[in-house]
Backbone as a ProteinNet text record, in pm:
[ID]
protein_1_A
[PRIMARY]
XXXXXXXXXXXXXXXXXXXXXXXXXXXXXXXXXXXXXXXXXXXXXXXXXXXXXXXXXXXXXXXXXXXXXXXXXXXXXXXXXXXXXXXXXXXXXXXXXXXXXXXXXXXXXXXXXXXXXXXXXXXXXXXXXXXXXXXXXXXXXXXXXXXXXXXXXXXXXXXXXXXXXXXXXXXXXXXXXXXXXXXXXXXXXXXXXXXXXXXXXXXXXXXXXXXXXXXXXXXXXXXXXXXXXXXXXXXXXXXXXXXXXXXXXXXXXXXXXXXXXXXXXXXXXXXXXXXXXXXXXXXXXXXXXXXXXXXXXX
[TERTIARY]
82.5	0	86.5	197.4	283.2	340.9	382.1	437.6	333.1	209.4	103.1	74.1	73.5	46.4	156.5	281.8	393.4	386.7	355.5	343.4	230.9	119.1	6.3	47.5	121.6	166.1	262.6	349.5	440.2	363.4	262.9	182.3	111.1	51.8	-23.5	69.4	191.5	288.2	314.1	328.8	349.1	229.2	107.8	-11.5	-21.1	24.4	22.3	115.2	235.2	327.7	266.3	194	129.6	23.9	-51	-150.5	-82.6	29.5	102.9	150.6	196.2	242.7	129.9	9.6	-103.8	-136.1	-122.2	-151.2	-51.3	69.2	170.9	163.8	52.1	31.2	145.2	208.9	308.9	449.9	470.1	602.1	703.6	822.2	924.7	963.3	971.9	1013	1133.6	1241.5	1359.2	1325.7	1378	1362.4	1235.8	1139	1014.3	1032.2	977.5	981.4	852.9	867.6	754.5	736.2	615.9	586.8	546.9	545.6	504.5	366.6	352.4	225	209.7	294	285.4	344.4	285.5	333.4	434.6	534	634.5	639.9	680.1	681.7	802.7	886.6	1000.4	968.4	913.1	863	969.5	1093.1	1198.5	1215.3	1184.8	1198.3	1065.1	955.7	824.6	810.9	888.9	896.8	797	708.8	610.4	632.3	625.9	643.8	575.2	569.8	506.9	608.2	616.5	709.1	668.5	762	728.4	684.1	612.1	572.4	697.8	693.2	803	927.1	905.7	1014.8	963.7	1055.8	1024.1	1130.2	1094.7	1187.7	1206.8	1319.7	1347.4	1445.5	1424.6	1521.6	1597.1	1718	1792.2	1813.1	1812.6	1834.9	1972.8	1981.3	2105.6	2153.9	2060.9	2098.3	2006.3	2057	1977.3	1955.8	1988.6	1973.7	1863.6	1758	1648	1686.1	1659.1	1702	1582.2	1584	1485.1	1551.6	1488.6	1541.8	1433.3	1470.9	1370.8	1318.4	1192.1	1133.1	1098.1	1123.2	1091.8	1214.3	1223.5	1326.9	1451.8	1451.3	1570.4	1664.1	1787.5	1886.9	1952.9	1954.6	2014.3	1948.5	2008	1952.1	1946.1	1848.2	1833.2	1853	1939.6	1966.9	1908.8	1832.9	1767.1	1811.9	1859.2	1910.1	1893.3	1919.2	1906.4	2043.1	2064.6	2184.3	2142.3	2192.9	2158.3	2225.9	2159.3	2216.3	2266.9	2177	2215.1	2103.6	2138.9	2042.8	2082.5	1992	2017	2134.5	2154	2265.4	2398.5	2412.2	2535.9	2553.7	2442.6	2450.2	2491.3	2436.5	2473.5	2623.1	2676.6	2820.4	2902.3	2855.4	2926.5	2922.7	2808	2796.8	2891.6	2901.3	2990.6	3136.2	3169.6	3306.8	3336.7	3236.3	3253.2	3252.9	3214.2	3205.4	3291.3	3375.6	3460.5	3379.4	3367.8	3302.5	3400.9	3527.8	3636.2	3765	3876	4004.2	4040.2	3984	4022.7	3909.3	3789	3674.4	3607.1	3583.7	3517.8	3398.4	3283.4	3162	3131.5	3115.2	3089.5	2961.5	2890.6	2766.6	2795.4	2703.3	2712.5	2593.9	2622.4	2518.4	2396.7	2414.6	2301.2	2191.5	2067	1951.3	1866.1	1826.3	1731.3	1594.1	1498.5	1360.9	1269.4	1236.5	1160.2	1241.1	1187.2	1261.9	1331.2	1356.7	1420	1555	1658.2	1790.3	1822	1860.1	1893.6	2007.1	2077.4	2191.6	2235.9	2287.5	2361.5	2498.1	2558.9	2691.1	2790.2	2915.1	3020.7	3129.2	3195.3	3300.4	3437.8	3525.1	3664.6	3752.6	3863.2	3954	4005	4099.6	4164.3	4078.5	3981.8	3905.2	3758.1	3731.1	3594.4	3539.1	3419.2	3348.2	3270.6	3319.1	3256.7	3123.3	3088	2958.1	2847.1	2882	2783.2	2763.5	2645.7	2616.1	2546.8	2541.8	2478.7	2378.1	2279.1	2181.3	2136.5	2121.3	2083.7	1978.9	1889.9	1784.7	1780	1754.4	1746.6	1632.2	1571.4	1469.9	1498.3	1480.5	1503.3	1382.4	1407.7	1300.4	1276.5	1176.4	1145.4	1230.4	1315.4	1399.9	1548.5	1580.1	1719.3	1800.1	1734.9	1805.7	1767.7	1832.4	1795.6	1778.8	1669.6	1650.5	1715.2	1806.2	1880	1848.9	1820.1	1801.3	1903.2	1983.4	2090	2096.8	2131.2	2146.8	2267.4	2342.7	2448.4	2406.5	2387.6	2327.3	2399	2383.5	2437.1	2375.3	2454.1	2410.6	2278.9	2253.6	2131.3	2005.1	2020.9	1904.7	1897.3	1981.8	1988.3	1855	1796	1673.4	1556.8	1526.2	1413.4	1435.3	1559.3	1583.8	1584.3	1639.2	1633.9	1488.6	1402.6	1260.8	1191.9	1227.6	1170.8	1211.7	1339.1	1389	1318.4	1308.2	1244.4	1097.2	1026	884.5	866.7	950	943.7	960.5	1060.1	1088.4	988.6	945.6	846.5	713.8	676.8	549.4	556.3	676.2	688.3	636.6	599.6	555.1	636.4	651.1	729.9	643.5	606.7	527.2	612.8	547.4	619.5	690.1	819.7	892.5	837.1	852.7	803.4	896.2	924.9	1002.6	913.9	783.1	689.8	710.6	693.2	706.6	595.4	625	519.7	419.6	453.3	365	297.8	298.3	248.5	103.8	20.5	-120.1	-155.8	-56.5	-81.8	-180.7	-288.7	-390.6	-352.3	-295.5	-246.2	-358.6	-471.6	-582.7	-628.7	-637.2	-676.4	-571.8	-443	-335.3	-329.5	-349.4	-328.1	-450.6	-569.6	-690.9	-697.5	-717.3	-726.3	-592	-482.5	-348.5	-277.8	-170.2	-80.2	52.1	104.7	239.4	328.1	438.6	521.6	668.4	737.2	883.1	936	1057.2	1117.4	1245.4	1267.5	1381.6	1514	1522.5	1648.1	1631	1558.7	1535.7	1416.4	1376.4	1257.9	1274	1176	1182.5	1223.5	1271.3	1306.7	1183.7	1206.5	1093.4	1030	896.8	824.2	855.9	882.9	910.9	792.8	728.3	611.3	511.8	384.1	280	160.9	117.4	4.7	-99.7	-221.6	-331.4	-420	-429.1	-504.6	-634.5	-744.5	-871.3	-944.1	-1030.5	-1102.3	-1198	-1243.9	-1336.7	-1265.2	-1133.3	-1057.1	-998.5	-1020.2	-962.4	-829.3	-749.1	-624.5	-598.6	-525.2	-468.2	-320.6	-239.6	-95.4	-26.9	81.3	173.8	307	345.9	463.4	576.6	693	811.2	919.4	1039.4	1150.6	1161.2	1112.7	1134.6	1008.5	1016.4	899.9	900.9	799.6	799.5	755.3	725.5	696.5	814.7	929	1041.7	1100.8	1085.4	1141.9	1043.4	924.5	826	854.3	782.7	805.9	746	771.5	735.5	585.6	505.3	359.9	313.3	396.8	358.4	405.4	427.5	469.8	365.3	375.5	280.6	158	44.2	-81.1	-150	-175.3	-240.2	-354.1	-447.8	-559.1	-606.5	-687.7	-740.7	-787.3	-770.4	-810.5	-691.4	-698.5	-590.5	-646.6	-564.9	-601.3	-473.7	-484.6	-370.8	-408	-305.6	-324.4	-223.6	-272.8	-184.3	-171.9	-152.3	-127.2	12.1	63.3	194.6	297.3	423.2	533.5	537.8	472.1	472.3	336.2	311.7	185.7	209.9	121.1	127.8	22.9	68.3	-18.2	-33.5	-157.6	-185.4	-258.8	-209.5	-274.1	-334.8	-461.7	-529.5	-565.4	-525.7	-535.5	-662.3	-716.4	-829.9	-790	-873	-841.3	-805.7	-753.3	-724.9	-609.1	-509.2	-394.8	-433.3	-397	-423.6	-301.7	-299.3	-184.7	-218	-121.9	-139.3	-126.7	-193.9	-181.9	-36.9	-5.4	128.2	116	207.8	212.4	339.4	327.8	443.2	436.7	551	558.2	600.1	517.5	548.6	592.3	693.4	738.1	745.9	737.6	746.7	854.9	940.3	1047.8	1058.2	1045.9	1055.4	964.7	840.9	737.9	768.2	861.3	893.2	853.8	797.5	749.4	846.8	877.6	970.8	909.1	954.6	922.3	1035.5	1087.6	1198	1320.1	1340.8	1456.9	1440.2	1323.5	1300.8	1205.6	1230.3	1147.7	1024.8	908.9	785	736.3	715.6	648.7	498.4	426.9	282.7	211.4	105.4	31	-115.3	-197.9	-339.9	-354.2	-430.6	-450.7	-539.3	-499.3	-579.7	-666.6	-648.1	-721.6	-840.5	-830.9	-941.5	-1057.9	-1178.5	-1298.5	-1328.6
-121.1	0	127	125.1	243	270.8	164.1	181.8	238.1	185.2	235	380.8	415.9	555.5	647	602.7	683.7	702.1	593.7	603.6	696.9	690.4	778.9	924.7	951.6	1088.3	1135.1	1044.4	1080.2	1121.3	1043.4	1071.9	1205.1	1230.7	1354.6	1474.5	1454.4	1565.1	1609.7	1512.9	1545.2	1622.2	1578.8	1644.8	1788	1815.1	1952	2040.4	1987.9	2064	2092.3	1995.2	2016.9	2125.4	2129.8	2235.7	2371.3	2379.1	2504.9	2544.9	2447.4	2477.5	2533.6	2478.1	2528.2	2671.6	2702.1	2837.3	2936.4	2889.7	2977.8	2979.8	2938.8	2927	2845.2	2896.5	2817.3	2868.4	2934.7	2986.2	2872.4	2895.4	2791.5	2746.3	2613.9	2555.7	2465.3	2485.5	2400	2253.2	2167.2	2024.3	1965.4	2048.1	1995.7	1968.9	1857	1824.7	1874.9	1953.2	2009.2	1931.2	1883.1	1801.8	1889.1	1830.1	1901	1963	2088	2158	2236.3	2210	2285.4	2424.2	2519.8	2657.8	2681.8	2765.3	2802.8	2954.8	3004	3148.4	3183.7	3274.8	3327.2	3471	3494.8	3628.2	3737.4	3702.4	3804	3874.7	3802	3858.7	3872	3833	3839.2	3743.9	3636.5	3544.4	3430.8	3416.8	3308.1	3226	3092.5	3006.6	2872.5	2791.1	2659.5	2554.5	2445.3	2336.8	2278.6	2266.9	2216.6	2070.6	2033.8	1893.2	1806.6	1688.7	1591.9	1641.1	1734.9	1781.5	1788.9	1791.4	1818.7	1911.9	1982.4	2081.1	2069.9	2124.6	2125	2236	2299.5	2393.6	2319.2	2272.5	2198.5	2283.8	2219.7	2291.9	2356	2471	2548.9	2590.3	2609.6	2649	2759.4	2844	2948.9	2921.6	2800.7	2762	2657.8	2690.7	2597.3	2501.4	2374.1	2270.7	2206.2	2202.4	2128.8	2005.8	1889.8	1765.3	1697.8	1633.7	1571.4	1439.3	1412.5	1283.8	1204.5	1264.4	1199.4	1139.4	1154	1085.4	1169.5	1296.8	1379.9	1366.9	1410.4	1404.3	1540.6	1595.3	1725.6	1788.9	1893	1963.9	2112.5	2179.7	2324.3	2388	2488.2	2559.2	2699.6	2740.4	2871.2	2946.9	3067.5	3146.2	3295	3378.7	3524	3589.9	3688.2	3771.9	3909.8	3949.5	4079.4	4192	4309.6	4430.5	4403.8	4350.6	4314.7	4351	4413.3	4441.7	4361.6	4353.6	4268.3	4317.3	4447.7	4499.7	4456.6	4470.8	4430	4278.7	4206.8	4061.4	4012.5	4075.8	4038.5	4056.5	4168.9	4195	4090.9	4052.6	3951.6	3815.4	3783.2	3654.5	3649.8	3760.3	3764.8	3750.2	3815.3	3806.3	3665.5	3601.5	3463.9	3453	3336.1	3308.9	3187.4	3197.8	3085.6	2985.2	2863	2755.9	2684.2	2686.7	2630.8	2697.8	2654.7	2713.8	2683.4	2574.5	2533	2538.8	2577.6	2581	2717.6	2774.5	2904.5	2890.3	2944.9	2937.4	3074.7	3081.7	3208.7	3199.4	3311.6	3317.7	3326.8	3268.5	3274.9	3357.4	3478.6	3566.7	3578.3	3630.6	3645.1	3732.5	3692.6	3758.2	3825.4	3950.1	4021.8	4015.5	3961.6	3950.1	4009.9	4139.4	4208.1	4214.1	4156	4155.3	4021.3	3950	3818.6	3822.4	3771.9	3756.5	3607	3555.4	3413.8	3389.7	3278.3	3249	3104.1	3050.3	2924.2	2956.5	2858.9	2880.4	2777.3	2820.3	2727.4	2729.6	2617.5	2607	2628.7	2688	2706.2	2648	2586	2529.6	2393.3	2340.2	2214.4	2092.5	2106	1988.3	1998.6	2056.7	2073.4	1940.5	1907.9	1792	1840.4	1808.1	1856.8	1789.8	1690.8	1627.7	1701.7	1813.1	1892.2	2029	2085.6	2223.6	2292	2423.9	2500.7	2598.2	2632.9	2732.8	2805.4	2938.2	3018.6	3122	3151.9	3251.8	3338	3469	3558.8	3657.7	3695.3	3800.1	3891.2	4023.8	4115.4	4120.2	4138.8	4156.9	4306.1	4338.4	4479.4	4540.4	4459.2	4515.2	4506.3	4515	4529.5	4402.3	4286.9	4159.7	4096.6	3986.9	3907.4	3762.4	3700.8	3557.8	3488.1	3395	3324.9	3176.2	3115.8	2971.6	2919.7	2822.1	2773.1	2620.7	2561.6	2416.7	2381.4	2280.9	2220.1	2075.5	2039.5	1909	1841.1	1709	1641.6	1700.9	1707.8	1777.2	1722	1591.2	1533.7	1581	1640.7	1691	1843.4	1906.2	2052.1	2116.7	2076.7	2142.1	2126.2	2005.9	1996.3	2073.7	2072.7	2146.1	2297	2337.8	2480	2527	2450.3	2488.3	2490.7	2395.2	2393.8	2519.2	2554.7	2674	2800.1	2816.8	2936.1	2944.1	2831.8	2830.7	2860.3	2800.2	2820.5	2968.4	3032.5	3172.1	3268.2	3237.7	3324.2	3322.9	3207.7	3195.5	3237.9	3266	3311.8	3454.8	3494.2	3631.9	3692	3823.2	3894.4	4002.7	3980.9	4078.2	4158	4225.5	4305.1	4213.9	4234.4	4154	4176.4	4076.8	4085.5	4010.7	4072.9	4007.7	3965.3	3962.4	3927.2	3783	3759.8	3624.8	3535.6	3408.2	3316.1	3285.7	3323.6	3296.3	3423.9	3529.3	3658.6	3652.5	3567.9	3560	3422.1	3351.9	3218	3223.5	3147	3137.5	3022.3	3055.1	2953.1	2869.8	2933.8	2858.1	2748.5	2783.9	2685.8	2575.7	2614.4	2517.5	2419.8	2469.5	2388.2	2311.1	2355	2289.8	2143.7	2056.4	1914.1	1847.7	1914.7	1862.8	1826.2	1748.1	1715.8	1788	1849.7	1905.6	1810.4	1768.8	1664.1	1704.9	1684.8	1691.7	1551	1527.6	1395	1401.9	1300.1	1299.5	1300.8	1227.1	1217.7	1266.4	1374.1	1426.3	1360.9	1414	1364.3	1217.3	1137.1	994.1	915.6	985.1	918.3	899.5	870.1	849.8	984.2	986.6	1110.5	1155.6	1284.3	1339.6	1420.4	1494	1574.3	1567.9	1551.7	1550	1629.7	1725.9	1812	1804.1	1763.8	1753.2	1876.6	1952.7	2077.5	2054.4	2039.2	2002.1	2124.4	2099.6	2208.1	2281.1	2214.4	2280.1	2369.9	2385.8	2473.7	2403.8	2273.9	2199	2137.1	2100	2029.6	1924.2	1822.3	1725.9	1715.1	1688.4	1686.9	1584.8	1530.3	1449.2	1522.1	1581	1667.9	1595.5	1588.4	1529.6	1636.3	1611.8	1702.2	1817.6	1798	1900	1981.1	2071.9	2152.8	2285.4	2368.7	2502.9	2505.7	2391.7	2388	2334.3	2310.8	2247.1	2334.2	2466.4	2554.6	2587.4	2527.8	2547.6	2449.6	2469	2377.6	2240.5	2146	2005.8	1984.4	2077	2061	2067.2	2123.2	2135	2014.7	1902.6	1781.3	1673	1571.2	1461.3	1486.2	1432.1	1446.5	1575.9	1663.5	1791.1	1810	1898.3	1929.2	2070.8	2121.6	2256.2	2309.9	2440.7	2504.1	2577.1	2600.5	2668.8	2772.8	2873.6	2975.1	3035.7	3088.2	3154.8	3298.3	3384	3525	3561.4	3619.3	3668.8	3574.8	3633.8	3559.9	3595.6	3517.3	3546.3	3442.7	3486	3394.2	3343.7	3412.5	3369.3	3394.9	3326.1	3342.7	3316.8	3369.3	3341.8	3237.1	3126.7	3015.2	3015.5	3025.1	3031.8	2906.3	2845.7	2730.3	2772	2741.3	2760.1	2621.3	2592.5	2456.6	2435.4	2314.9	2273.4	2145.7	2099.8	1978.7	2010.3	1911.1	1924.7	2020	2021.3	2109.9	2254.7	2343.4	2486.2	2549.5	2542.9	2592.3	2723.1	2815.6	2943.1	2920.2	3001	2987.4	3003.4	2943.9	2952.4	3002.7	3091.6	3142.5	3093.9	3060	3017.5	3085	3120.1	3179.3	3070.3	3047.8	2953.3	3032	2982.3	3042	2933	2973.5	2877.3	2922.2	2828.5	2851.4	2729.9	2753.2	2645.5	2528	2561.5	2462.2	2384.3	2432.6	2368.9	2462.9	2405.3	2484.6	2474.1	2590.7	2595.7	2674.2	2641.8	2720.4	2703.8	2815.7	2809.7	2738.2	2747.2	2684.2	2536.6	2478.1	2336	2315.8	2209.3	2174.5	2097.9	2131.8	2060	1997.3	1867.4	1801.6	1819.4	1822	1844.6	1737.9	1682.3	1579.5	1579.9	1506.7	1498.9	1429.7	1490.7	1431.4	1308.3	1204.9	1083.8	1083.8	1183.2	1188.7	1285.4	1386.3	1481.6	1418	1451.7	1397.7	1475.3
0	0	0	76.8	80.2	-57.2	-128.7	-262.7	-358	-352.1	-439.1	-409.8	-281.6	-245.1	-298.1	-284.6	-332.9	-484.8	-557.9	-702.8	-742.8	-669.8	-698.9	-680.2	-572	-546.6	-655.2	-700.5	-808.6	-933.3	-969.3	-1088.1	-1074.5	-958.2	-941.2	-930.9	-881.2	-882.8	-1025.7	-1117.4	-1258.7	-1312.5	-1274.6	-1327.1	-1278.3	-1155.7	-1104.2	-1185.3	-1218.3	-1301.9	-1437.6	-1493.2	-1622.7	-1613.1	-1502.8	-1483	-1478.5	-1406.5	-1400.9	-1538.8	-1616.7	-1751.9	-1836.7	-1821.7	-1897.7	-1856.5	-1727.3	-1681.3	-1738.5	-1770.2	-1826.1	-1978.4	-2033.8	-2178.3	-2237.8	-2343.2	-2413	-2386.9	-2275.2	-2238.7	-2233.2	-2290.4	-2294.5	-2155.1	-2137.4	-2010.5	-2034	-1958.4	-1975.5	-1952.2	-2039.1	-2022.1	-2080.6	-2115.5	-2172.1	-2320.8	-2369.1	-2512	-2577.8	-2683.9	-2757.2	-2887.1	-2909.3	-3027.5	-3145.3	-3263.7	-3385.5	-3366.4	-3405.9	-3394.1	-3265.2	-3164.6	-3038.9	-3057.1	-2986.6	-2993.1	-2882.6	-2912.5	-2813.6	-2804.7	-2688.3	-2665.1	-2579.1	-2628.5	-2553.5	-2516.6	-2396.6	-2361.5	-2361.3	-2330.8	-2325.2	-2459.2	-2568.8	-2702.6	-2774.4	-2711	-2774.3	-2890.4	-2890.8	-3004.8	-2988.1	-3087	-3090.9	-3216.8	-3203.6	-3320.4	-3294.7	-3399.2	-3391.7	-3433.9	-3357.9	-3392.3	-3527.7	-3623	-3757.7	-3756.6	-3859.1	-3877.6	-3889.2	-3828.2	-3830.2	-3756.4	-3662.4	-3577.2	-3433	-3337.8	-3199.3	-3142.9	-3036.6	-2983.3	-2834.1	-2785.6	-2643.1	-2610	-2494.7	-2439.7	-2330.6	-2359	-2256.9	-2132.1	-2014.4	-1889.6	-1890	-1828.6	-1821.4	-1960.2	-2054.3	-2189.3	-2238.7	-2326.9	-2388.1	-2537.1	-2581.1	-2721.8	-2732.6	-2808.5	-2829.6	-2941.1	-2922	-3015.6	-3083.4	-3217.1	-3295.9	-3354.7	-3336.5	-3392.8	-3475.6	-3586.6	-3674.6	-3618.1	-3645.2	-3609.9	-3735.2	-3852.3	-3979.1	-4044.2	-4175	-4253	-4277.3	-4237.4	-4258.5	-4139.1	-4157.3	-4050.6	-4038.4	-3917.3	-3892.1	-3771.4	-3718.7	-3604.1	-3634.8	-3574	-3589	-3452.4	-3446.9	-3321.7	-3332.1	-3231.5	-3231.2	-3107.3	-3127.1	-3014.6	-3045.3	-2947.4	-2962.7	-2954.8	-3041.5	-3035.7	-2985.8	-2870.1	-2812.6	-2890.2	-2891.1	-2951.9	-3094	-3175	-3311.2	-3409	-3522.3	-3628.7	-3751.6	-3850.3	-3966.3	-4051.5	-4059.8	-4139.4	-4080.3	-3948.9	-3881.8	-3888.5	-3874.8	-3877.8	-4016.5	-4120.8	-4257.9	-4279.7	-4232.1	-4247.1	-4171.4	-4053.2	-3974	-4042	-4102.2	-4172.6	-4293	-4366.4	-4483.4	-4439	-4328.3	-4275.6	-4228.1	-4169.2	-4123.1	-3970.9	-3923.6	-3780.2	-3748.9	-3648.5	-3608.2	-3526.5	-3579.7	-3505.1	-3414.3	-3451.4	-3370.5	-3416.2	-3358.9	-3397.6	-3542.1	-3595.7	-3730.7	-3832.4	-3788.6	-3880.2	-3874.1	-3990.6	-4001.8	-4096.8	-4057.9	-4139.3	-4197.3	-4329.8	-4398	-4480.1	-4489.1	-4565.8	-4715.1	-4793.2	-4938.7	-4989.2	-5037.6	-5091.4	-4997.3	-4875.1	-4783.3	-4843.2	-4819.5	-4879.6	-4772.7	-4798.6	-4711.9	-4776.2	-4703.5	-4751	-4644.5	-4661.7	-4557.6	-4428.9	-4319.5	-4193.6	-4171.7	-4280.9	-4273.2	-4345.2	-4280.5	-4340.6	-4343.8	-4461.4	-4466.6	-4564.8	-4543.3	-4629.3	-4613.2	-4723.3	-4715.5	-4656.1	-4591.1	-4534.8	-4587.1	-4602.5	-4643.2	-4536.3	-4520.5	-4421	-4480.4	-4399	-4438.1	-4328.5	-4369.5	-4271.2	-4314.3	-4235.5	-4270.7	-4240.7	-4150.2	-4106.5	-4145.4	-4261.6	-4308	-4359.6	-4317.7	-4373.3	-4495	-4613.8	-4736.1	-4765.8	-4685.3	-4700.4	-4627.7	-4559.2	-4486.2	-4549.5	-4530.6	-4568.9	-4452.5	-4457.8	-4349.8	-4407.4	-4323.8	-4362.7	-4236.2	-4247	-4131.3	-4170.4	-4075.1	-4094	-3967.6	-3985.1	-3869.5	-3885.4	-3771.9	-3767.8	-3649.9	-3666.7	-3554.7	-3461.7	-3333.5	-3235.7	-3215.5	-3136.2	-3112.8	-3001.4	-2937.2	-2830.3	-2865.3	-2996.1	-3038.1	-3047	-3049.1	-3063.5	-3196.6	-3229.5	-3346.9	-3304.8	-3352.3	-3333.9	-3452.5	-3425.7	-3530.5	-3522.9	-3638.3	-3649.3	-3749.8	-3708.4	-3795.6	-3790.6	-3903.1	-3908.8	-3995.6	-3951.4	-4031.9	-4053.6	-4179.9	-4210	-4327.9	-4343.1	-4462.2	-4588.1	-4694.2	-4815.8	-4870.6	-4853.6	-4910.8	-4840	-4720.9	-4647.3	-4647.7	-4730.7	-4729.6	-4766	-4877.8	-4923.7	-4825.7	-4776.1	-4682.9	-4552.7	-4501.6	-4376.7	-4403.1	-4516.1	-4554.1	-4560.6	-4625.2	-4636.4	-4500.6	-4413.9	-4278.6	-4202.2	-4212.4	-4143.2	-4190.9	-4321.1	-4375.9	-4336.4	-4345.3	-4308.6	-4160.7	-4077.8	-3933	-3897.9	-3956.1	-3922.7	-3987.9	-4110.1	-4175.7	-4100.9	-4046.2	-3976	-3829.7	-3781.3	-3642.8	-3631.7	-3511.8	-3487.3	-3374.9	-3379.2	-3279.2	-3216.1	-3090.1	-3017	-2921	-2827.5	-2729.2	-2628.6	-2606.2	-2507.7	-2367.6	-2282.4	-2145.8	-2051.2	-1936.6	-1832	-1715.6	-1740.5	-1633.6	-1589.1	-1460.7	-1406.1	-1460.3	-1489.4	-1533.8	-1423.7	-1300.5	-1186.7	-1134.6	-1216.4	-1169.3	-1121.6	-1184.3	-1145.7	-1090.6	-1033.6	-980	-864.8	-874	-770.5	-677	-562.5	-470.7	-410.1	-382.4	-324	-421	-548.4	-649.4	-661.7	-656.4	-670.5	-552.6	-430.2	-310.6	-264.3	-302.2	-253.9	-297.9	-198.7	-228.6	-251.7	-213.2	-237.6	-106.6	-121.2	-11	-32.9	72.6	71.8	151.1	90.1	150.4	147.9	261	263.3	286	235.9	247.4	329.5	410.5	502.1	427.8	316.2	242.5	99.5	81.8	-51.2	-116	-230.7	-299.8	-335.3	-300.5	-324.2	-201.9	-96.3	27.5	114.8	243.5	333.7	368.6	378.5	408.4	550.5	565.7	697.8	749.1	659.6	695.1	580	613.3	511.3	561.7	480.7	517.4	407	443	347.8	359.7	250.3	247.9	171.2	243.8	180.8	125.6	26.9	-39.4	52.9	161.8	254.4	355.3	340.2	428.5	549.2	563	674.8	633.4	732.7	704.6	811.7	773.9	867.1	834	935.1	912.3	1001.2	947.3	1025.2	1021	1133.2	1139.7	1210.9	1144.3	1207.2	1222.4	1169.5	1195.6	1096.7	975.5	873.5	850.9	754.2	723.1	794.2	765.8	822.9	968.2	1029.4	1172.7	1253.4	1188.2	1255.7	1366.3	1355	1456	1567.9	1562	1668.3	1782.8	1895.8	2007.9	1978.3	2066.2	2042.9	2026.9	2076.2	2063.9	1919.3	1829.8	1689.5	1607.3	1672.4	1603.1	1621.6	1536.5	1544.8	1458.3	1498.2	1424.9	1466.2	1367.6	1392.9	1294.1	1329.8	1240.1	1266.4	1173.3	1187.8	1054.5	1035.5	910.1	849.5	719.5	649.3	554.6	524.5	426.4	369.3	248.9	185.4	152.5	148.2	112.6	5.1	-102	-206.3	-324.2	-441.1	-563.5	-613.3	-706.9	-763.2	-723.5	-716.7	-691.6	-547.7	-455.6	-315.8	-253	-143.5	-71.1	76.7	160.6	304.3	337.5	391.3	429	580.5	627.3	771.9	817.9	925.8	987.8	1121.5	1139.1	1268	1320.1	1443	1495.5	1577.7	1568.1	1650.8	1723.9	1812	1886.4	2029.9	2100.7	2243.1	2270.6	2181.4	2203	2175.6	2265	2247.8	2181.4	2050.8	1975.5	1906.2	1907.8	1837.9	1686.9	1605.1	1458.9	1413.8	1300.6	1242	1098.9	1061	924.7	856.3	729.5	649.8	513.6	458.2	324.6	226.2	124.8	17.6	-105.5	-172.8	-299.3	-405.1	-530.9	-640.6	-737.9	-776.3	-871	-961.8	-1093.2	-1192.1	-1155.2	-1118.5	-1085.9	-958.2	-877.2	-749.7	-636.3	-529	-417.4	-300.9	-239.4	-127.4	-12.3	109.6	228.2	327.7	376.9	471.7	417.5	287.6	226.7	198.1	227.3	202.8	86.3	9.6	-105.2	-59.6	-114.6	-89.6	-219.2	-218.5	-330.1	-312.2	-421.7	-415.4	-497.8	-440.8	-510.3	-465.4	-534.1	-498.1	-362.7	-273.7	-141.3	-149.9	-75.3	-65.7	59.9	145.4	271.4	262.9	179.6	169.1	94.2	136.9	71.5	-55.7
[MASK]
++++++++++++++++++++++++++++++++++++++++++++++++++++++++++++++++++++++++++++++++++++++++++++++++++++++++++++++++++++++++++++++++++++++++++++++++++++++++++++++++++++++++++++++++++++++++++++++++++++++++++++++++++++++++++++++++++++++++++++++++++++++++++++++++++++++++++++++++++++++++++++++++++++++++++

């Protein structure tokens, strides 16, 4: 039963992250795989686009380069990134001059073309270790905040035309709106997120034995099993063990104040805790809380 309960919590934790992702519309999330037809949004540059047919995309963690990989019959990868403080005229000149890919390989543009707000070009390699079986193609569009979005691919020559067409279609169909640095959690409704959920800390990190579990029911009641960790760890011993009462949250956005009012035989004063969310992870007092569907709430 303990294993089944743990697996259920794991599954529902994933579903909560998916709900948060939906609330953030199609904003890029590190590590998530985007399938063909899915929309992506980079708010810092106001860049909106759709994953091409027979391709999938991902923003690797700790990276600022979005990667498109084929799922069909072609072979090659497309790298999409932003160049700060760059306009198409300067970029065209830089492409003609050439870009060093390594100490021994230099990539230069061949007759770069300006088409409205689109700059594109085939690329050729120079150097002693050039693979002549490969070709390159790059496309760029300027943003409204002085940057350029660049998409580039180096692929085997037999796949040049299909990947070139994919790149051009992808960039032509993209849209550039007003950039935004707003938090993806700016309008997060904590009451909606937490109602009917369990907040859990683990003794030895996520996946270890549960140290504290708090069930926050939709009717405003809670039950808890409090051990050594969690936001009650610095309270006196009376705040440990099996507790119950009511809960409420105040505030929307990246953080909220969670208040517990206790009922039962123990005469305990209310406790307040500040919850914050970062990259779909919830923290309080420097500790990580996993979140899943409560099995105790009705």
